[in-house]
PDB file of N, CA, C and O in Angstrom:
ATOM      1  N   MET A   1    -147.776 -72.845-153.618  1.00  0.00           N
ATOM      2  CA  MET A   1    -148.000 -72.452-154.992  1.00  0.00           C
ATOM      3  C   MET A   1    -149.093 -71.386-155.069  1.00  0.00           C
ATOM      4  O   MET A   1    -149.006 -70.478-155.896  1.00  0.00           O
ATOM      5  N   ARG A   2    -150.119 -71.480-154.221  1.00  0.00           N
ATOM      6  CA  ARG A   2    -151.213 -70.509-154.279  1.00  0.00           C
ATOM      7  C   ARG A   2    -150.690 -69.084-154.092  1.00  0.00           C
ATOM      8  O   ARG A   2    -151.097 -68.173-154.813  1.00  0.00           O
ATOM      9  N   ASN A   3    -149.801 -68.893-153.137  1.00  0.00           N
ATOM     10  CA  ASN A   3    -149.264 -67.557-152.880  1.00  0.00           C
ATOM     11  C   ASN A   3    -148.593 -66.991-154.127  1.00  0.00           C
ATOM     12  O   ASN A   3    -148.775 -65.817-154.451  1.00  0.00           O
ATOM     13  N   ARG A   4    -147.832 -67.803-154.814  1.00  0.00           N
ATOM     14  CA  ARG A   4    -147.153 -67.324-156.023  1.00  0.00           C
ATOM     15  C   ARG A   4    -148.154 -67.004-157.122  1.00  0.00           C
ATOM     16  O   ARG A   4    -148.000 -66.013-157.836  1.00  0.00           O
ATOM     17  N   LEU A   5    -149.179 -67.837-157.259  1.00  0.00           N
ATOM     18  CA  LEU A   5    -150.180 -67.580-158.296  1.00  0.00           C
ATOM     19  C   LEU A   5    -150.946 -66.296-158.023  1.00  0.00           C
ATOM     20  O   LEU A   5    -151.249 -65.543-158.948  1.00  0.00           O
ATOM     21  N   ILE A   6    -151.257 -66.043-156.767  1.00  0.00           N
ATOM     22  CA  ILE A   6    -152.072 -64.888-156.405  1.00  0.00           C
ATOM     23  C   ILE A   6    -151.249 -63.602-156.334  1.00  0.00           C
ATOM     24  O   ILE A   6    -151.690 -62.557-156.813  1.00  0.00           O
ATOM     25  N   HIS A   7    -150.060 -63.672-155.742  1.00  0.00           N
ATOM     26  CA  HIS A   7    -149.322 -62.445-155.432  1.00  0.00           C
ATOM     27  C   HIS A   7    -148.102 -62.183-156.311  1.00  0.00           C
ATOM     28  O   HIS A   7    -147.625 -61.049-156.364  1.00  0.00           O
ATOM     29  N   VAL A   8    -147.597 -63.175-156.985  1.00  0.00           N
ATOM     30  CA  VAL A   8    -146.375 -62.996-157.768  1.00  0.00           C
ATOM     31  C   VAL A   8    -146.631 -63.468-159.199  1.00  0.00           C
ATOM     32  O   VAL A   8    -145.919 -64.327-159.719  1.00  0.00           O
ATOM     33  N   CYS A   9    -147.630 -62.910-159.807  1.00  0.00           N
ATOM     34  CA  CYS A   9    -148.086 -63.361-161.130  1.00  0.00           C
ATOM     35  C   CYS A   9    -146.994 -63.313-162.190  1.00  0.00           C
ATOM     36  O   CYS A   9    -146.987 -64.140-163.102  1.00  0.00           O
ATOM     37  N   PHE A  10    -146.088 -62.378-162.090  1.00  0.00           N
ATOM     38  CA  PHE A  10    -145.076 -62.201-163.126  1.00  0.00           C
ATOM     39  C   PHE A  10    -143.986 -63.267-163.081  1.00  0.00           C
ATOM     40  O   PHE A  10    -143.191 -63.374-164.015  1.00  0.00           O
ATOM     41  N   ASP A  11    -143.938 -64.051-162.019  1.00  0.00           N
ATOM     42  CA  ASP A  11    -142.856 -65.022-161.857  1.00  0.00           C
ATOM     43  C   ASP A  11    -143.396 -66.455-161.806  1.00  0.00           C
ATOM     44  O   ASP A  11    -142.869 -67.288-161.069  1.00  0.00           O
ATOM     45  N   ILE A  12    -144.428 -66.739-162.573  1.00  0.00           N
ATOM     46  CA  ILE A  12    -145.049 -68.058-162.562  1.00  0.00           C
ATOM     47  C   ILE A  12    -144.439 -68.918-163.661  1.00  0.00           C
ATOM     48  O   ILE A  12    -144.327 -68.493-164.810  1.00  0.00           O
ATOM     49  N   ASP A  13    -144.053 -70.119-163.294  1.00  0.00           N
ATOM     50  CA  ASP A  13    -143.565 -71.083-164.276  1.00  0.00           C
ATOM     51  C   ASP A  13    -144.770 -71.900-164.735  1.00  0.00           C
ATOM     52  O   ASP A  13    -145.235 -72.787-164.019  1.00  0.00           O
ATOM     53  N   LEU A  14    -145.267 -71.600-165.916  1.00  0.00           N
ATOM     54  CA  LEU A  14    -146.483 -72.239-166.408  1.00  0.00           C
ATOM     55  C   LEU A  14    -146.319 -73.745-166.592  1.00  0.00           C
ATOM     56  O   LEU A  14    -147.292 -74.490-166.473  1.00  0.00           O
ATOM     57  N   ASP A  15    -145.125 -74.194-166.875  1.00  0.00           N
ATOM     58  CA  ASP A  15    -144.892 -75.636-166.988  1.00  0.00           C
ATOM     59  C   ASP A  15    -145.113 -76.330-165.645  1.00  0.00           C
ATOM     60  O   ASP A  15    -145.673 -77.426-165.594  1.00  0.00           O
ATOM     61  N   THR A  16    -144.680 -75.701-164.572  1.00  0.00           N
ATOM     62  CA  THR A  16    -144.885 -76.260-163.239  1.00  0.00           C
ATOM     63  C   THR A  16    -146.359 -76.272-162.874  1.00  0.00           C
ATOM     64  O   THR A  16    -146.853 -77.247-162.309  1.00  0.00           O
ATOM     65  N   VAL A  17    -147.059 -75.200-163.192  1.00  0.00           N
ATOM     66  CA  VAL A  17    -148.499 -75.144-162.930  1.00  0.00           C
ATOM     67  C   VAL A  17    -149.203 -76.247-163.711  1.00  0.00           C
ATOM     68  O   VAL A  17    -150.029 -76.969-163.153  1.00  0.00           O
ATOM     69  N   TRP A  18    -148.890 -76.383-164.980  1.00  0.00           N
ATOM     70  CA  TRP A  18    -149.535 -77.400-165.817  1.00  0.00           C
ATOM     71  C   TRP A  18    -149.229 -78.808-165.296  1.00  0.00           C
ATOM     72  O   TRP A  18    -150.122 -79.654-165.236  1.00  0.00           O
ATOM     73  N   GLU A  19    -147.999 -79.055-164.928  1.00  0.00           N
ATOM     74  CA  GLU A  19    -147.620 -80.368-164.399  1.00  0.00           C
ATOM     75  C   GLU A  19    -148.385 -80.677-163.116  1.00  0.00           C
ATOM     76  O   GLU A  19    -148.867 -81.794-162.929  1.00  0.00           O
ATOM     77  N   THR A  20    -148.495 -79.701-162.245  1.00  0.00           N
ATOM     78  CA  THR A  20    -149.220 -79.889-160.993  1.00  0.00           C
ATOM     79  C   THR A  20    -150.690 -80.180-161.244  1.00  0.00           C
ATOM     80  O   THR A  20    -151.263 -81.086-160.638  1.00  0.00           O
ATOM     81  N   VAL A  21    -151.295 -79.419-162.131  1.00  0.00           N
ATOM     82  CA  VAL A  21    -152.720 -79.612-162.428  1.00  0.00           C
ATOM     83  C   VAL A  21    -152.960 -80.980-163.054  1.00  0.00           C
ATOM     84  O   VAL A  21    -153.871 -81.698-162.641  1.00  0.00           O
ATOM     85  N   THR A  22    -152.165 -81.341-164.030  1.00  0.00           N
ATOM     86  CA  THR A  22    -152.407 -82.607-164.721  1.00  0.00           C
ATOM     87  C   THR A  22    -152.062 -83.812-163.852  1.00  0.00           C
ATOM     88  O   THR A  22    -152.643 -84.883-164.028  1.00  0.00           O
ATOM     89  N   ARG A  23    -151.139 -83.656-162.929  1.00  0.00           N
ATOM     90  CA  ARG A  23    -150.747 -84.769-162.069  1.00  0.00           C
ATOM     91  C   ARG A  23    -151.658 -84.895-160.852  1.00  0.00           C
ATOM     92  O   ARG A  23    -152.039 -86.008-160.490  1.00  0.00           O
ATOM     93  N   ASP A  24    -152.017 -83.781-160.212  1.00  0.00           N
ATOM     94  CA  ASP A  24    -152.712 -83.821-158.926  1.00  0.00           C
ATOM     95  C   ASP A  24    -154.220 -83.623-159.006  1.00  0.00           C
ATOM     96  O   ASP A  24    -154.943 -84.103-158.133  1.00  0.00           O
ATOM     97  N   LEU A  25    -154.707 -82.942-160.009  1.00  0.00           N
ATOM     98  CA  LEU A  25    -156.137 -82.638-160.069  1.00  0.00           C
ATOM     99  C   LEU A  25    -157.017 -83.884-160.157  1.00  0.00           C
ATOM    100  O   LEU A  25    -158.035 -83.936-159.467  1.00  0.00           O
ATOM    101  N   PRO A  26    -156.684 -84.880-160.961  1.00  0.00           N
ATOM    102  CA  PRO A  26    -157.542 -86.069-160.989  1.00  0.00           C
ATOM    103  C   PRO A  26    -157.707 -86.714-159.606  1.00  0.00           C
ATOM    104  O   PRO A  26    -158.803 -87.154-159.256  1.00  0.00           O
ATOM    105  N   THR A  27    -156.642 -86.770-158.832  1.00  0.00           N
ATOM    106  CA  THR A  27    -156.722 -87.318-157.480  1.00  0.00           C
ATOM    107  C   THR A  27    -157.577 -86.437-156.591  1.00  0.00           C
ATOM    108  O   THR A  27    -158.374 -86.938-155.798  1.00  0.00           O
ATOM    109  N   LEU A  28    -157.418 -85.134-156.714  1.00  0.00           N
ATOM    110  CA  LEU A  28    -158.209 -84.215-155.896  1.00  0.00           C
ATOM    111  C   LEU A  28    -159.693 -84.300-156.232  1.00  0.00           C
ATOM    112  O   LEU A  28    -160.535 -84.086-155.360  1.00  0.00           O
ATOM    113  N   ILE A  29    -160.018 -84.601-157.455  1.00  0.00           N
ATOM    114  CA  ILE A  29    -161.419 -84.750-157.854  1.00  0.00           C
ATOM    115  C   ILE A  29    -161.982 -86.063-157.315  1.00  0.00           C
ATOM    116  O   ILE A  29    -163.127 -86.099-156.865  1.00  0.00           O
ATOM    117  N   GLN A  30    -161.211 -87.125-157.350  1.00  0.00           N
ATOM    118  CA  GLN A  30    -161.683 -88.436-156.918  1.00  0.00           C
ATOM    119  C   GLN A  30    -161.810 -88.556-155.405  1.00  0.00           C
ATOM    120  O   GLN A  30    -162.666 -89.298-154.922  1.00  0.00           O
ATOM    121  N   GLU A  31    -160.995 -87.859-154.658  1.00  0.00           N
ATOM    122  CA  GLU A  31    -160.978 -88.020-153.200  1.00  0.00           C
ATOM    123  C   GLU A  31    -162.331 -87.736-152.548  1.00  0.00           C
ATOM    124  O   GLU A  31    -162.789 -88.560-151.757  1.00  0.00           O
ATOM    125  N   PRO A  32    -162.997 -86.610-152.838  1.00  0.00           N
ATOM    126  CA  PRO A  32    -164.320 -86.397-152.223  1.00  0.00           C
ATOM    127  C   PRO A  32    -165.326 -87.467-152.642  1.00  0.00           C
ATOM    128  O   PRO A  32    -166.178 -87.859-151.845  1.00  0.00           O
ATOM    129  N   GLU A  33    -165.237 -87.935-153.870  1.00  0.00           N
ATOM    130  CA  GLU A  33    -166.139 -88.985-154.328  1.00  0.00           C
ATOM    131  C   GLU A  33    -165.926 -90.267-153.527  1.00  0.00           C
ATOM    132  O   GLU A  33    -166.876 -91.006-153.270  1.00  0.00           O
ATOM    133  N   ARG A  34    -164.708 -90.527-153.143  1.00  0.00           N
ATOM    134  CA  ARG A  34    -164.386 -91.727-152.375  1.00  0.00           C
ATOM    135  C   ARG A  34    -164.847 -91.593-150.930  1.00  0.00           C
ATOM    136  O   ARG A  34    -165.340 -92.558-150.345  1.00  0.00           O
ATOM    137  N   VAL A  35    -164.693 -90.416-150.354  1.00  0.00           N
ATOM    138  CA  VAL A  35    -164.962 -90.201-148.935  1.00  0.00           C
ATOM    139  C   VAL A  35    -166.439 -89.937-148.657  1.00  0.00           C
ATOM    140  O   VAL A  35    -166.994 -90.460-147.690  1.00  0.00           O
ATOM    141  N   LEU A  36    -167.071 -89.135-149.492  1.00  0.00           N
ATOM    142  CA  LEU A  36    -168.461 -88.758-149.245  1.00  0.00           C
ATOM    143  C   LEU A  36    -169.409 -89.827-149.783  1.00  0.00           C
ATOM    144  O   LEU A  36    -169.190 -90.385-150.858  1.00  0.00           O
ATOM    145  N   PRO A  37    -170.459 -90.100-149.021  1.00  0.00           N
ATOM    146  CA  PRO A  37    -171.433 -91.067-149.531  1.00  0.00           C
ATOM    147  C   PRO A  37    -172.199 -90.484-150.717  1.00  0.00           C
ATOM    148  O   PRO A  37    -172.426 -89.277-150.796  1.00  0.00           O
ATOM    149  N   ALA A  38    -172.579 -91.339-151.608  1.00  0.00           N
ATOM    150  CA  ALA A  38    -173.357 -90.894-152.768  1.00  0.00           C
ATOM    151  C   ALA A  38    -174.769 -90.557-152.312  1.00  0.00           C
ATOM    152  O   ALA A  38    -175.442 -91.380-151.690  1.00  0.00           O
ATOM    153  N   GLU A  39    -175.209 -89.359-152.618  1.00  0.00           N
ATOM    154  CA  GLU A  39    -176.559 -88.928-152.273  1.00  0.00           C
ATOM    155  C   GLU A  39    -177.219 -88.365-153.516  1.00  0.00           C
ATOM    156  O   GLU A  39    -176.584 -87.668-154.307  1.00  0.00           O
ATOM    157  N   PRO A  40    -178.491 -88.668-153.682  1.00  0.00           N
ATOM    158  CA  PRO A  40    -179.189 -88.105-154.845  1.00  0.00           C
ATOM    159  C   PRO A  40    -179.319 -86.592-154.727  1.00  0.00           C
ATOM    160  O   PRO A  40    -179.424 -86.043-153.630  1.00  0.00           O
ATOM    161  N   ILE A  41    -179.311 -85.949-155.850  1.00  0.00           N
ATOM    162  CA  ILE A  41    -179.430 -84.487-155.866  1.00  0.00           C
ATOM    163  C   ILE A  41    -180.879 -84.083-155.853  1.00  0.00           C
ATOM    164  O   ILE A  41    -181.187 -82.891-155.864  1.00  0.00           O
TER     165      ILE A  41
END
């Protein structure tokens, strides 16, 4: 998908992009939190 977003901007299906973001992004955000130990900033 990255290649299409970067190089083929005119042929992007925004519904597919939105579905991917709303379905996969929450998991991608949680994964580092699960794997990395909590450290104070």
